[in-house]
BAPANU-104774 format. One record per residue (C-alpha): residue in one letter; x, y, z. Coordinates in steps of 0.05 Angstrom, whole numbers, padded with zeros to 5 digits. Layout:
residues N
PT;residu;u;v;w
PT;a;X;Y;Z
...
***
This chain:
residues 405
PT;residu;u;v;w
PT;x;-01124;00265;-00470
PT;x;-01124;00192;-00489
PT;x;-01076;00139;-00463
PT;x;-01048;00133;-00533
PT;x;-01029;00207;-00537
PT;x;-00996;00205;-00470
PT;x;-00955;00146;-00493
PT;x;-00936;00183;-00556
PT;x;-00913;00243;-00517
PT;x;-00871;00199;-00472
PT;x;-00837;00168;-00532
PT;x;-00823;00236;-00563
PT;x;-00794;00264;-00499
PT;x;-00734;00219;-00503
PT;x;-00712;00256;-00565
PT;x;-00703;00321;-00526
PT;x;-00639;00337;-00488
PT;x;-00645;00312;-00417
PT;x;-00609;00337;-00354
PT;x;-00553;00290;-00335
PT;x;-00567;00256;-00269
PT;x;-00525;00284;-00212
PT;x;-00475;00238;-00180
PT;x;-00499;00216;-00112
PT;x;-00447;00235;-00062
PT;x;-00433;00180;-00013
PT;x;-00439;00195;00060
PT;x;-00387;00186;00115
PT;x;-00366;00114;00124
PT;x;-00337;00079;00185
PT;x;-00272;00044;00166
PT;x;-00249;-00022;00195
PT;x;-00172;-00020;00195
PT;x;-00127;-00078;00212
PT;x;-00053;-00072;00233
PT;x;-00019;-00140;00228
PT;x;00047;-00156;00262
PT;x;00104;-00154;00212
PT;x;00136;-00222;00203
PT;x;00185;-00211;00145
PT;x;00251;-00176;00133
PT;x;00261;-00159;00207
PT;x;00212;-00102;00199
PT;x;00200;-00062;00263
PT;x;00157;-00004;00239
PT;x;00081;00002;00245
PT;x;00038;00047;00202
PT;x;-00004;00080;00257
PT;x;00017;00103;00326
PT;x;-00029;00098;00387
PT;x;-00043;00174;00381
PT;x;-00066;00164;00309
PT;x;-00110;00105;00330
PT;x;-00142;00148;00384
PT;x;-00159;00201;00333
PT;x;-00188;00151;00284
PT;x;-00230;00117;00338
PT;x;-00257;00185;00361
PT;x;-00279;00197;00289
PT;x;-00320;00133;00288
PT;x;-00271;00084;00257
PT;x;-00253;00015;00282
PT;x;-00180;-00005;00289
PT;x;-00154;-00075;00305
PT;x;-00081;-00086;00323
PT;x;-00048;-00154;00325
PT;x;-00015;-00170;00391
PT;x;00057;-00146;00391
PT;x;00051;-00107;00326
PT;x;00079;-00043;00356
PT;x;00133;-00073;00400
PT;x;00189;-00062;00349
PT;x;00173;00012;00348
PT;x;00166;00014;00425
PT;x;00090;00020;00426
PT;x;00058;-00031;00473
PT;x;-00008;-00068;00465
PT;x;-00033;-00029;00525
PT;x;-00017;00036;00489
PT;x;-00062;00015;00432
PT;x;-00116;-00013;00477
PT;x;-00118;00052;00516
PT;x;-00124;00089;00450
PT;x;-00187;00050;00433
PT;x;-00160;-00005;00389
PT;x;-00182;-00077;00393
PT;x;-00124;-00126;00405
PT;x;-00125;-00187;00359
PT;x;-00090;-00249;00386
PT;x;-00083;-00285;00319
PT;x;-00068;-00262;00248
PT;x;-00135;-00291;00225
PT;x;-00171;-00241;00270
PT;x;-00135;-00179;00245
PT;x;-00145;-00200;00173
PT;x;-00220;-00195;00184
PT;x;-00212;-00120;00174
PT;x;-00234;-00087;00109
PT;x;-00169;-00048;00103
PT;x;-00103;-00082;00119
PT;x;-00049;-00030;00132
PT;x;00022;-00057;00139
PT;x;00094;-00041;00120
PT;x;00122;-00100;00081
PT;x;00085;-00136;00024
PT;x;00043;-00196;00043
PT;x;00078;-00262;00046
PT;x;00046;-00327;00023
PT;x;00016;-00347;00089
PT;x;-00014;-00278;00099
PT;x;-00047;-00279;00030
PT;x;-00084;-00342;00054
PT;x;-00118;-00300;00107
PT;x;-00146;-00250;00057
PT;x;-00220;-00246;00044
PT;x;-00250;-00225;-00023
PT;x;-00254;-00151;-00037
PT;x;-00206;-00127;00018
PT;x;-00158;-00069;00010
PT;x;-00084;-00079;00025
PT;x;-00039;-00018;00035
PT;x;00036;-00035;00040
PT;x;00102;-00026;00005
PT;x;00112;-00062;-00061
PT;x;00186;-00078;-00060
PT;x;00182;-00102;-00132
PT;x;00249;-00141;-00136
PT;x;00224;-00187;-00081
PT;x;00158;-00202;-00114
PT;x;00138;-00249;-00170
PT;x;00081;-00260;-00219
PT;x;00044;-00306;-00171
PT;x;00039;-00251;-00118
PT;x;-00004;-00208;-00164
PT;x;-00043;-00267;-00191
PT;x;-00062;-00287;-00119
PT;x;-00084;-00217;-00102
PT;x;-00127;-00215;-00165
PT;x;-00158;-00282;-00147
PT;x;-00181;-00252;-00082
PT;x;-00206;-00189;-00119
PT;x;-00160;-00148;-00074
PT;x;-00150;-00074;-00082
PT;x;-00075;-00063;-00073
PT;x;-00044;00005;-00058
PT;x;00032;00014;-00057
PT;x;00068;00062;-00010
PT;x;00118;00080;-00064
PT;x;00063;00101;-00112
PT;x;00017;00143;-00069
PT;x;00018;00215;-00088
PT;x;-00008;00278;-00055
PT;x;-00049;00335;-00085
PT;x;00012;00368;-00115
PT;x;00042;00305;-00146
PT;x;00093;00291;-00090
PT;x;00106;00224;-00059
PT;x;00094;00238;00016
PT;x;00112;00169;00044
PT;x;00173;00162;00000
PT;x;00194;00233;00020
PT;x;00187;00218;00095
PT;x;00224;00152;00092
PT;x;00277;00182;00046
PT;x;00292;00237;00096
PT;x;00302;00185;00150
PT;x;00344;00140;00105
PT;x;00388;00198;00082
PT;x;00405;00217;00154
PT;x;00412;00145;00177
PT;x;00460;00122;00122
PT;x;00514;00169;00146
PT;x;00509;00139;00216
PT;x;00515;00070;00185
PT;x;00575;00092;00145
PT;x;00609;00119;00207
PT;x;00600;00052;00242
PT;x;00626;00012;00183
PT;x;00688;00056;00175
PT;x;00707;00047;00248
PT;x;00761;-00001;00272
PT;x;00711;-00038;00317
PT;x;00674;-00060;00254
PT;x;00740;-00079;00220
PT;x;00734;-00018;00175
PT;x;00787;00029;00151
PT;x;00792;00060;00220
PT;x;00776;00131;00197
PT;x;00729;00183;00223
PT;x;00670;00203;00179
PT;x;00684;00276;00168
PT;x;00747;00316;00179
PT;x;00790;00344;00235
PT;x;00848;00394;00236
PT;x;00908;00368;00198
PT;x;00874;00305;00171
PT;x;00844;00301;00101
PT;x;00767;00296;00103
PT;x;00731;00231;00086
PT;x;00711;00227;00013
PT;x;00636;00213;00003
PT;x;00604;00200;-00065
PT;x;00529;00204;-00069
PT;x;00492;00175;-00130
PT;x;00425;00209;-00136
PT;x;00405;00281;-00120
PT;x;00336;00265;-00094
PT;x;00312;00267;-00022
PT;x;00358;00212;00004
PT;x;00418;00244;-00031
PT;x;00399;00313;-00003
PT;x;00395;00290;00069
PT;x;00456;00246;00064
PT;x;00494;00306;00036
PT;x;00469;00350;00092
PT;x;00493;00300;00145
PT;x;00560;00288;00111
PT;x;00572;00362;00102
PT;x;00557;00377;00175
PT;x;00610;00326;00194
PT;x;00662;00359;00149
PT;x;00665;00306;00095
PT;x;00684;00321;00023
PT;x;00620;00309;-00018
PT;x;00610;00294;-00091
PT;x;00539;00285;-00118
PT;x;00523;00251;-00184
PT;x;00455;00246;-00219
PT;x;00427;00235;-00289
PT;x;00388;00300;-00289
PT;x;00418;00370;-00285
PT;x;00356;00400;-00253
PT;x;00363;00354;-00193
PT;x;00436;00374;-00184
PT;x;00416;00448;-00188
PT;x;00362;00436;-00136
PT;x;00407;00400;-00087
PT;x;00458;00456;-00089
PT;x;00402;00506;-00076
PT;x;00370;00467;-00018
PT;x;00436;00452;00017
PT;x;00458;00525;00008
PT;x;00532;00506;-00001
PT;x;00579;00500;-00060
PT;x;00585;00425;-00066
PT;x;00613;00385;-00125
PT;x;00559;00361;-00172
PT;x;00564;00322;-00237
PT;x;00522;00288;-00289
PT;x;00537;00214;-00289
PT;x;00587;00192;-00341
PT;x;00629;00130;-00335
PT;x;00698;00161;-00336
PT;x;00687;00216;-00284
PT;x;00646;00170;-00239
PT;x;00698;00114;-00243
PT;x;00753;00161;-00222
PT;x;00714;00188;-00163
PT;x;00693;00119;-00140
PT;x;00766;00097;-00139
PT;x;00781;00155;-00090
PT;x;00718;00148;-00047
PT;x;00715;00123;00024
PT;x;00639;00119;00024
PT;x;00591;00112;-00035
PT;x;00516;00121;-00024
PT;x;00470;00093;-00079
PT;x;00405;00131;-00079
PT;x;00382;00133;-00151
PT;x;00308;00145;-00160
PT;x;00269;00087;-00189
PT;x;00243;00094;-00260
PT;x;00183;00049;-00275
PT;x;00193;00015;-00207
PT;x;00266;-00004;-00220
PT;x;00327;00037;-00201
PT;x;00380;00048;-00255
PT;x;00443;00007;-00245
PT;x;00499;00058;-00256
PT;x;00560;00025;-00223
PT;x;00588;-00037;-00257
PT;x;00625;-00094;-00225
PT;x;00690;-00069;-00256
PT;x;00681;-00001;-00224
PT;x;00671;-00033;-00156
PT;x;00734;-00075;-00166
PT;x;00775;-00011;-00172
PT;x;00751;00018;-00106
PT;x;00794;00023;-00043
PT;x;00798;-00038;00002
PT;x;00749;-00033;00060
PT;x;00713;00026;00030
PT;x;00638;00026;00040
PT;x;00579;00019;-00008
PT;x;00509;00032;00019
PT;x;00456;00016;-00033
PT;x;00393;00051;-00008
PT;x;00359;00034;-00074
PT;x;00366;-00041;-00064
PT;x;00291;-00049;-00053
PT;x;00281;-00024;-00124
PT;x;00336;-00066;-00155
PT;x;00398;-00028;-00133
PT;x;00449;00020;-00164
PT;x;00509;-00027;-00162
PT;x;00519;-00090;-00204
PT;x;00550;-00123;-00143
PT;x;00492;-00109;-00096
PT;x;00454;-00166;-00062
PT;x;00398;-00155;-00013
PT;x;00418;-00163;00060
PT;x;00382;-00159;00128
PT;x;00390;-00122;00193
PT;x;00418;-00186;00225
PT;x;00469;-00196;00170
PT;x;00473;-00127;00139
PT;x;00540;-00130;00101
PT;x;00582;-00173;00056
PT;x;00648;-00160;00020
PT;x;00663;-00163;-00054
PT;x;00730;-00142;-00083
PT;x;00748;-00121;-00012
PT;x;00692;-00069;-00012
PT;x;00640;-00073;00044
PT;x;00569;-00073;00017
PT;x;00509;-00053;00061
PT;x;00445;-00070;00023
PT;x;00389;-00071;00074
PT;x;00322;-00052;00040
PT;x;00286;-00024;00101
PT;x;00339;00024;00129
PT;x;00286;00067;00163
PT;x;00268;00007;00207
PT;x;00334;00020;00244
PT;x;00297;00079;00276
PT;x;00228;00046;00278
PT;x;00197;00094;00329
PT;x;00214;00156;00289
PT;x;00195;00123;00223
PT;x;00128;00099;00251
PT;x;00110;00170;00273
PT;x;00128;00195;00204
PT;x;00085;00142;00170
PT;x;00028;00156;00217
PT;x;00031;00230;00201
PT;x;00017;00213;00128
PT;x;-00034;00158;00137
PT;x;-00078;00189;00191
PT;x;-00105;00248;00150
PT;x;-00112;00203;00089
PT;x;-00154;00152;00128
PT;x;-00197;00207;00159
PT;x;-00209;00235;00089
PT;x;-00225;00165;00063
PT;x;-00279;00158;00116
PT;x;-00308;00226;00099
PT;x;-00315;00212;00024
PT;x;-00347;00144;00036
PT;x;-00291;00091;00036
PT;x;-00231;00068;-00005
PT;x;-00270;00057;-00068
PT;x;-00299;00127;-00066
PT;x;-00230;00155;-00050
PT;x;-00202;00122;-00113
PT;x;-00261;00147;-00153
PT;x;-00261;00219;-00127
PT;x;-00188;00235;-00117
PT;x;-00146;00230;-00180
PT;x;-00081;00241;-00143
PT;x;-00095;00181;-00098
PT;x;-00108;00133;-00156
PT;x;-00033;00134;-00172
PT;x;-00022;00088;-00113
PT;x;-00070;00034;-00138
PT;x;-00036;-00025;-00172
PT;x;-00092;-00077;-00165
PT;x;-00166;-00063;-00166
PT;x;-00219;-00117;-00153
PT;x;-00185;-00172;-00193
PT;x;-00148;-00130;-00245
PT;x;-00076;-00106;-00249
PT;x;-00078;-00031;-00261
PT;x;-00004;-00013;-00261
PT;x;00026;-00016;-00330
PT;x;00101;-00023;-00311
PT;x;00084;-00080;-00264
PT;x;00042;-00114;-00317
PT;x;00098;-00108;-00368
PT;x;00151;-00133;-00319
PT;x;00112;-00196;-00301
PT;x;00076;-00206;-00367
PT;x;00007;-00198;-00337
PT;x;-00057;-00172;-00366
PT;x;-00067;-00097;-00353
PT;x;-00131;-00057;-00346
PT;x;-00134;00018;-00343
PT;x;-00159;00041;-00275
PT;x;-00193;00101;-00306
PT;x;-00236;00056;-00349
PT;x;-00253;00010;-00290
PT;x;-00275;00068;-00246
PT;x;-00314;00100;-00304
PT;x;-00353;00036;-00311
PT;x;-00381;00048;-00241
PT;x;-00423;00105;-00270
***
């Protein structure tokens, strides 16, 4: 056979159907995870407990914890060191890690520490961010993953669920404090006793926060009324609580009347496209009882009340129209130890799985449910509602990951 005929056969062969090349599966990868100390919004939680760090280290991963990062949640540097973590004595050191895992979004001086092509996993807290935040992340070609957006295999929001359970229980404890005479409240007990009418609690939102707030209020003997925009959520909350509680679709007249009678109002409306619906107007608030309580759990997503303004744990309340407003965005940080364990329970298996599939990039590529959490990817904004809100250029993550093939 001549060289020419071989060449001819080679040219012809390309016309025949060919087997598609198999994707090469990446091997296990050691992760380098950094846990910075939180320096904003009086945040006390940490995303991984010492027990979680120990498990990650035993599986071949490297964890660096900034000095004092666990103190707010009552985990010492020695606890982390004994678990196998390296202790970083400066923020610059901990930001050498490939994956930065923290609670609150980066602030400006933390963004300076970022290297190119790092991954940042944190909350988004959209109302506190601006266009420049996302532009700076894109300049660093950062991959950003938001707590609020991460889904599980069945489409649930595991971190939101865990923090919502905590917030739902905690808000009733907060309400009890604010109603008491020692806090210059109405001087009434949260609940009910023999011969005394029960406290009237209105809950806006029949999601996880609303469910756990209703459970706590019902256990104390309060009179509960739950409002939501969707009938299926109201049906579900009645079923999960297992009691005949008052439920209603939100309409202005019914809601206004109940707000005027309420002692405590909990705002827990689920965010839609990263922003919570504002369902209580300033006029409605002005008709409420003096020294009644508003707790806006949705404040980190914009809030449910027109009168809401973000507050802090040091100065948690303000009054408007004689109504006490509690609008702290990180309520779960009041019980930082419990909240940190709950966060760690979600992140530990996720990080172990990430190492198994070959790293964050492979996790994004291989696990469709996980991609929901990605809002920035290597210099591109991949979350459409965020892009629309801040008038930024948007790129579809599916197209970006397909380009890797």
